[in-house]
C-alpha angles and dihedrals in degrees: 000000000000092000090057091054100058113146115250101216094183091055093047092048092049090049091055091048118187090347088075092071097056097089091043090052091049091051092047093050089047091053090051090049092050091048093054098035118112141157136070094295096049096102092046092052092047090051090054090047091055097045101040102033118014102039094048089054087069084081093058099082091038088059100040093048086074098041093101091046094061111015094045093035092233097138095103092053094044093048091052087072116096093252129122127243086244089060094046092048127021097019094053094042094047092047092054091043089057088050089052090049091058091060092038092054090052087054092049090048090051090052093054093045091051093041110035091185090068116086117225090211092051096051092042091054091045104045107027093067088050091054090045092054093051091048095056092037089058090048094050096044091050093049093046097044099032086208126103095211096059099060092041094051093043094051093043090049092050093049093048091049093050092045095054094043096035090219094309126155094257088095106025096203124134113282113228088179124079095207089215103165095189094040092235124139127245132176089259092054092047088053090050091051091053090049090051091052093049092048090048091055090046092051091048090053093047091049092048094048091048091049091048094051096044097041084226 
């Protein structure tokens, strides 16, 4: 059964069209920025780049994987295939999140090579759970709303709000970001990372249950 439900990456990529390349372009431009960044504020700027731009782009593929389902009204045809809701949902989203992580890890590695004071383990623990949360948030919002505009606007609005308030109490909404300017870990940040992972799993379950009940 599992062997008959292998993900066809080439088909999924073709289905997303040019939208597929957006996260890869963001990661590439971020690597270039890191390579040429210098000065006392370089690490702070890179931290903001990761939290407000790169990590949120983990939601991009999770959203666009379902673009054809809803915008092109292809859900009835796709769900006529002998594939489970788990395959259509969590398996596809997780597979593309892992693909995102490959590029993301190259970016993190570039940061540590350019800035030896930054620990690869620390930034991996800090930022990967953030990306994970955005990935499953995008999945769940897309499944619940069945509209590509809603999750994109909601995530962009959240990021803009957190950027301008820097996690302040003006808008007391959960902070996905750690706002660690030196990219070092603390017990508080580790706790935040664990919370992000738990919320990610919760979002994945909510998205899966919604998908299962609606049959897309």
